[in-house]
One Martini backbone bead per residue (centre of mass of N, CA, C, O) as a GRO file, in nm:
protein
  314
    1MET     BB    1  10.306  11.507   8.750
    2HIS     BB    2  10.588  11.375   8.863
    3THR     BB    3  10.899  11.543   8.878
    4VAL     BB    4  11.218  11.433   8.765
    5ALA     BB    5  11.541  11.558   8.830
    6VAL     BB    6  11.850  11.503   8.667
    7LEU     BB    7  12.179  11.592   8.757
    8ALA     BB    8  12.435  11.691   8.534
    9LEU     BB    9  12.778  11.673   8.575
   10ASP     BB   10  13.087  11.690   8.556
   11GLY     BB   11  13.175  11.354   8.609
   12VAL     BB   12  12.958  11.172   8.582
   13ILE     BB   13  12.812  10.878   8.676
   14PRO     BB   14  12.645  10.671   8.469
   15PHE     BB   15  12.508  10.476   8.662
   16ASP     BB   16  12.375  10.699   8.842
   17LEU     BB   17  12.215  10.828   8.606
   18SER     BB   18  12.049  10.580   8.498
   19THR     BB   19  11.884  10.477   8.734
   20PRO     BB   20  11.652  10.692   8.768
   21ILE     BB   21  11.558  10.688   8.476
   22GLU     BB   22  11.470  10.385   8.460
   23VAL     BB   23  11.288  10.364   8.706
   24PHE     BB   24  11.087  10.605   8.670
   25GLU     BB   25  11.002  10.557   8.370
   26ARG     BB   26  10.882  10.245   8.445
   27THR     BB   27  10.676  10.351   8.632
   28ARG     BB   28  10.345  10.235   8.741
   29ARG     BB   29  10.041  10.250   8.798
   30PRO     BB   30   9.770  10.048   8.851
   31ASP     BB   31   9.638  10.171   8.560
   32GLY     BB   32   9.930  10.229   8.379
   33ARG     BB   33  10.027  10.494   8.443
   34PRO     BB   34  10.252  10.714   8.464
   35ALA     BB   35  10.434  10.844   8.748
   36TYR     BB   36  10.670  10.989   8.581
   37ARG     BB   37  10.878  11.269   8.504
   38VAL     BB   38  11.184  11.291   8.317
   39ARG     BB   39  11.480  11.504   8.372
   40VAL     BB   40  11.773  11.611   8.215
   41CYS     BB   41  12.011  11.823   8.378
   42ALA     BB   42  12.222  12.121   8.294
   43PRO     BB   43  12.454  12.391   8.288
   44THR     BB   44  12.521  12.257   8.015
   45GLU     BB   45  12.500  12.109   7.713
   46ASP     BB   46  12.778  11.964   7.778
   47ILE     BB   47  12.887  11.648   7.929
   48ASP     BB   48  13.132  11.493   8.116
   49ALA     BB   49  13.125  11.113   8.129
   50GLY     BB   50  13.410  11.011   8.020
   51ALA     BB   51  13.325  10.788   7.780
   52PHE     BB   52  13.136  11.039   7.729
   53THR     BB   53  12.907  11.271   7.587
   54LEU     BB   54  12.655  11.476   7.720
   55ARG     BB   55  12.323  11.580   7.612
   56ALA     BB   56  12.113  11.800   7.743
   57HIS     BB   57  11.769  11.907   7.728
   58TRP     BB   58  11.810  12.054   8.009
   59SER     BB   59  11.815  12.300   8.230
   60LEU     BB   60  11.823  12.450   8.538
   61ASP     BB   61  11.532  12.568   8.513
   62THR     BB   62  11.392  12.282   8.553
   63LEU     BB   63  11.419  12.267   8.868
   64ALA     BB   64  11.164  12.455   8.926
   65GLU     BB   65  10.960  12.195   8.830
   66ALA     BB   66  11.046  12.005   9.045
   67ASP     BB   67  10.983  11.751   9.295
   68THR     BB   68  11.253  11.600   9.219
   69ILE     BB   69  11.613  11.572   9.295
   70ILE     BB   70  11.886  11.416   9.139
   71LEU     BB   71  12.222  11.328   9.256
   72PRO     BB   72  12.473  11.211   9.113
   73GLY     BB   73  12.766  11.093   9.086
   74ILE     BB   74  13.116  11.176   9.107
   75ALA     BB   75  13.439  11.127   9.030
   76ASP     BB   76  13.513  11.420   9.171
   77PRO     BB   77  13.445  11.528   9.493
   78ALA     BB   78  13.649  11.791   9.482
   79ALA     BB   79  13.486  11.932   9.287
   80PRO     BB   80  13.354  12.210   9.209
   81VAL     BB   81  13.060  12.379   9.251
   82PRO     BB   82  12.859  12.553   9.086
   83ASP     BB   83  12.697  12.832   9.178
   84GLU     BB   84  12.430  12.790   9.012
   85VAL     BB   85  12.369  12.512   9.143
   86ILE     BB   86  12.348  12.594   9.430
   87ASP     BB   87  12.122  12.801   9.396
   88ALA     BB   88  11.914  12.604   9.264
   89LEU     BB   89  11.902  12.411   9.513
   90ARG     BB   90  11.814  12.619   9.732
   91GLN     BB   91  11.556  12.706   9.592
   92ALA     BB   92  11.422  12.432   9.583
   93ALA     BB   93  11.420  12.384   9.892
   94ALA     BB   94  11.247  12.636   9.958
   95ARG     BB   95  10.998  12.501   9.786
   96GLY     BB   96  11.011  12.171   9.878
   97THR     BB   97  11.202  12.009   9.735
   98ARG     BB   98  11.333  11.699   9.664
   99LEU     BB   99  11.647  11.574   9.773
  100ALA     BB  100  11.875  11.335   9.607
  101SER     BB  101  12.151  11.123   9.661
  102ILE     BB  102  12.418  10.951   9.482
  103CYS     BB  103  12.678  10.885   9.636
  104THR     BB  104  12.883  11.154   9.553
  105GLY     BB  105  12.635  11.350   9.541
  106ALA     BB  106  12.670  11.448   9.843
  107PHE     BB  107  12.872  11.673   9.775
  108VAL     BB  108  12.675  11.855   9.634
  109LEU     BB  109  12.468  11.886   9.857
  110ALA     BB  110  12.673  11.983  10.076
  111ALA     BB  111  12.753  12.258   9.923
  112THR     BB  112  12.477  12.403  10.020
  113GLY     BB  113  12.427  12.332  10.348
  114LEU     BB  114  12.168  12.142  10.395
  115LEU     BB  115  12.318  11.897  10.563
  116ASP     BB  116  12.355  12.049  10.813
  117GLY     BB  117  12.289  11.848  11.099
  118HIS     BB  118  12.277  11.590  10.934
  119ARG     BB  119  12.225  11.281  10.829
  120ALA     BB  120  12.459  11.084  10.616
  121THR     BB  121  12.558  10.937  10.295
  122THR     BB  122  12.796  10.731  10.119
  123HIS     BB  123  13.045  10.605   9.992
  124TRP     BB  124  13.258  10.432  10.178
  125ALA     BB  125  13.527  10.536  10.023
  126ALA     BB  126  13.418  10.859  10.084
  127ALA     BB  127  13.353  10.913  10.388
  128ALA     BB  128  13.601  11.047  10.507
  129GLN     BB  129  13.613  11.284  10.316
  130PHE     BB  130  13.323  11.383  10.385
  131ALA     BB  131  13.377  11.441  10.685
  132ALA     BB  132  13.618  11.632  10.657
  133ARG     BB  133  13.471  11.846  10.475
  134HIS     BB  134  13.183  11.794  10.660
  135PRO     BB  135  13.157  11.836  10.995
  136ALA     BB  136  12.833  11.911  11.015
  137ILE     BB  137  12.804  11.612  10.927
  138ASP     BB  138  12.642  11.305  10.989
  139VAL     BB  139  12.832  11.031  10.912
  140ASP     BB  140  12.713  10.722  10.756
  141PRO     BB  141  12.880  10.436  10.623
  142ASP     BB  142  12.663  10.172  10.697
  143VAL     BB  143  12.447  10.260  10.480
  144LEU     BB  144  12.227  10.287  10.209
  145TYR     BB  145  12.026  10.505  10.348
  146VAL     BB  146  11.897  10.851  10.407
  147ASP     BB  147  11.592  10.982  10.563
  148ASN     BB  148  11.498  11.340  10.604
  149GLY     BB  149  11.272  11.376  10.384
  150GLN     BB  150  11.384  11.618  10.188
  151LEU     BB  151  11.652  11.462  10.257
  152LEU     BB  152  11.867  11.239  10.058
  153THR     BB  153  12.098  10.953  10.098
  154SER     BB  154  12.338  10.747   9.930
  155ALA     BB  155  12.511  10.507   9.832
  156GLY     BB  156  12.650  10.309   9.612
  157ALA     BB  157  12.529  10.205   9.330
  158ALA     BB  158  12.275   9.999   9.426
  159ALA     BB  159  12.170  10.205   9.640
  160GLY     BB  160  12.024  10.385   9.431
  161LEU     BB  161  11.798  10.185   9.391
  162ASP     BB  162  11.694  10.179   9.668
  163LEU     BB  163  11.617  10.476   9.680
  164CYS     BB  164  11.413  10.478   9.446
  165LEU     BB  165  11.221  10.268   9.575
  166HIS     BB  166  11.166  10.434   9.827
  167LEU     BB  167  11.035  10.672   9.684
  168ILE     BB  168  10.802  10.511   9.556
  169ARG     BB  169  10.685  10.409   9.822
  170CYS     BB  170  10.620  10.692   9.936
  171ASP     BB  171  10.436  10.786   9.699
  172LEU     BB  172  10.273  10.473   9.602
  173GLY     BB  173  10.375  10.230   9.749
  174SER     BB  174  10.457   9.888   9.763
  175ALA     BB  175  10.323   9.776   9.503
  176VAL     BB  176  10.465   9.964   9.303
  177ALA     BB  177  10.756   9.908   9.406
  178ALA     BB  178  10.748   9.607   9.344
  179ASP     BB  179  10.723   9.634   9.037
  180ALA     BB  180  10.985   9.793   9.005
  181ALA     BB  181  11.167   9.578   9.123
  182ARG     BB  182  11.112   9.358   8.920
  183LEU     BB  183  11.214   9.510   8.672
  184SER     BB  184  11.510   9.527   8.831
  185VAL     BB  185  11.581   9.274   8.978
  186MET     BB  186  11.479   9.359   9.292
  187PRO     BB  187  11.476   9.372   9.611
  188LEU     BB  188  11.259   9.530   9.863
  189GLU     BB  189  11.391   9.446  10.158
  190ARG     BB  190  11.593   9.652  10.157
  191GLU     BB  191  11.727   9.864  10.388
  192GLY     BB  192  11.867  10.159  10.490
  193GLY     BB  193  12.020  10.001  10.743
  194GLN     BB  194  12.180   9.847  10.579
  195ALA     BB  195  12.476   9.734  10.517
  196GLN     BB  196  12.747   9.792  10.366
  197PHE     BB  197  12.981   9.640  10.135
  198ILE     BB  198  13.251   9.642  10.310
  199VAL     BB  199  13.598   9.630  10.283
  200HIS     BB  200  13.768   9.457  10.485
  201GLU     BB  201  14.058   9.321  10.592
  202HIS     BB  202  13.885   9.058  10.732
  203PRO     BB  203  13.679   8.875  10.597
  204PRO     BB  204  13.462   8.615  10.712
  205ALA     BB  205  13.306   8.598  10.431
  206PRO     BB  206  13.150   8.550  10.169
  207ARG     BB  207  12.936   8.758  10.008
  208GLY     BB  208  12.580   8.721   9.905
  209SER     BB  209  12.544   8.385   9.965
  210VAL     BB  210  12.504   8.274  10.252
  211LEU     BB  211  12.193   8.402  10.308
  212GLU     BB  212  12.007   8.377  10.061
  213PRO     BB  213  11.844   8.108  10.121
  214LEU     BB  214  11.734   8.207  10.396
  215LEU     BB  215  11.575   8.459  10.297
  216ARG     BB  216  11.384   8.310  10.112
  217TRP     BB  217  11.266   8.128  10.329
  218MET     BB  218  11.163   8.352  10.515
  219GLU     BB  219  10.970   8.480  10.308
  220ASP     BB  220  10.799   8.210  10.262
  221ASN     BB  221  10.777   8.169  10.616
  222ALA     BB  222  10.681   8.429  10.782
  223ARG     BB  223  10.393   8.314  10.904
  224GLN     BB  224  10.544   8.156  11.083
  225ASP     BB  225  10.659   8.030  11.397
  226LEU     BB  226  10.962   8.168  11.432
  227THR     BB  227  11.281   8.088  11.551
  228LEU     BB  228  11.605   8.109  11.602
  229ASP     BB  229  11.648   7.803  11.589
  230ASP     BB  230  11.507   7.760  11.315
  231LEU     BB  231  11.705   7.942  11.149
  232ALA     BB  232  11.966   7.794  11.223
  233SER     BB  233  11.880   7.520  11.114
  234GLN     BB  234  11.828   7.611  10.815
  235ALA     BB  235  12.142   7.722  10.797
  236GLY     BB  236  12.351   7.540  10.952
  237MET     BB  237  12.376   7.698  11.233
  238SER     BB  238  12.445   7.871  11.483
  239VAL     BB  239  12.321   8.127  11.659
  240ARG     BB  240  12.575   8.293  11.674
  241THR     BB  241  12.655   8.282  11.377
  242LEU     BB  242  12.398   8.398  11.262
  243ASN     BB  243  12.410   8.671  11.404
  244ARG     BB  244  12.679   8.758  11.281
  245ARG     BB  245  12.607   8.737  10.979
  246PHE     BB  246  12.369   8.926  10.979
  247ARG     BB  247  12.522   9.185  11.079
  248GLU     BB  248  12.726   9.188  10.842
  249GLN     BB  249  12.508   9.171  10.586
  250THR     BB  250  12.239   9.361  10.715
  251GLY     BB  251  12.251   9.521  11.003
  252THR     BB  252  12.089   9.291  11.151
  253SER     BB  253  11.862   9.076  11.275
  254PRO     BB  254  11.677   8.808  11.216
  255LEU     BB  255  11.409   8.907  11.356
  256GLN     BB  256  11.404   9.190  11.231
  257TRP     BB  257  11.390   9.099  10.942
  258LEU     BB  258  11.127   8.939  10.973
  259HIS     BB  259  10.949   9.179  11.057
  260ARG     BB  260  10.988   9.338  10.795
  261ALA     BB  261  10.876   9.126  10.603
  262ARG     BB  262  10.593   9.126  10.735
  263VAL     BB  263  10.527   9.424  10.690
  264ARG     BB  264  10.555   9.430  10.383
  265GLN     BB  265  10.325   9.228  10.334
  266ALA     BB  266  10.115   9.403  10.476
  267GLN     BB  267  10.123   9.637  10.282
  268TYR     BB  268  10.022   9.479  10.034
  269LEU     BB  269   9.748   9.400  10.164
  270LEU     BB  270   9.644   9.690  10.231
  271GLU     BB  271   9.647   9.780   9.923
  272THR     BB  272   9.496   9.498   9.774
  273THR     BB  273   9.290   9.465  10.016
  274THR     BB  274   9.002   9.405  10.257
  275HIS     BB  275   9.125   9.299  10.486
  276PRO     BB  276   9.147   9.282  10.797
  277VAL     BB  277   9.388   9.364  11.014
  278ASP     BB  278   9.378   9.106  11.189
  279ARG     BB  279   9.412   8.910  10.956
  280ILE     BB  280   9.686   9.016  10.850
  281ALA     BB  281   9.844   8.963  11.105
  282LEU     BB  282   9.821   8.645  11.069
  283GLN     BB  283   9.911   8.610  10.776
  284VAL     BB  284  10.224   8.729  10.837
  285GLY     BB  285  10.293   8.620  11.163
  286PHE     BB  286  10.142   8.738  11.397
  287GLY     BB  287  10.028   8.669  11.712
  288SER     BB  288   9.904   8.967  11.722
  289PRO     BB  289   9.750   9.266  11.654
  290THR     BB  290   9.913   9.438  11.856
  291ALA     BB  291  10.197   9.359  11.762
  292PHE     BB  292  10.155   9.458  11.478
  293ARG     BB  293  10.092   9.753  11.526
  294ASP     BB  294  10.353   9.822  11.674
  295ARG     BB  295  10.547   9.741  11.445
  296PHE     BB  296  10.436   9.908  11.215
  297LYS     BB  297  10.472  10.190  11.353
  298ARG     BB  298  10.780  10.162  11.403
  299LEU     BB  299  10.855  10.124  11.079
  300ILE     BB  300  10.636  10.337  10.931
  301GLY     BB  301  10.482  10.574  11.122
  302THR     BB  302  10.200  10.418  11.114
  303SER     BB  303   9.909  10.287  11.076
  304PRO     BB  304   9.727  10.051  10.909
  305HIS     BB  305   9.486  10.230  10.852
  306ALA     BB  306   9.638  10.484  10.748
  307TYR     BB  307   9.785  10.338  10.519
  308ARG     BB  308   9.534  10.248  10.359
  309ARG     BB  309   9.416  10.532  10.306
  310ALA     BB  310   9.678  10.640  10.147
  311PHE     BB  311   9.699  10.381   9.920
  312GLN     BB  312   9.437  10.262   9.787
  313GLY     BB  313   9.387  10.532   9.594
  314THR     BB  314   9.654  10.540   9.400
   0.00000   0.00000   0.00000
């Protein structure tokens, strides 16, 4: 079974700590078996978590047994990372263990030097400090998470949940991830490239509600031949305003979001049905199988046939 170790350090942010514990412990394979074993590890027996003291059952030695290590955020990003923690994380990386940080947990991961030369993110409020402290890292403050393969980083709060669902999707496919998302009452459609909800000096409109009805409608009608004019009409906006709102609130364009929604629906059908790929292309709204294959490979990194082979037997 895949072992997830969640590393708790003094000053750990409880929300970031609990997110991976809840998500991974509740994830089930299609046959109902647990998909992950979760271990909370710490360098000392008692950890200061602010409002309470945490007693971890497992020590740093357990990191050697982990397939994935999650680094939750810490309240003081400037706090020094214990040498034994840095050594344990470097050794884990050398073994091929996957390392993922949530929020300011990126500072812990960065202290190992493993992120140097890579793109990474953290909570937008800490991004400038992160970039100044680690100039060798390409800091992107505008995304929910960054996947470099073995090393992943996410923004703060709910973005940690996005990251966990992304890891589940990578491990077990979108059908299992969709079930985990439903348990978390969380949409699976948010992409790593979606913009963080950064508080700008003059926000153009209240966020989080303006596009929500349209996004639901697009999801329900993705298989239709929708144009930008159709989407603008449904939203009651001009095309120009719709494009601006979409870019502000999702970090992408309306049609790109629609393509991603269609591809996600196709992933589900590839995993759960035996429908031919050409039929699935039409079912989810692509005008031609060729266009579907091109878009699928561009977003997922593999062909629909290869994706089905990888996940139907999970």
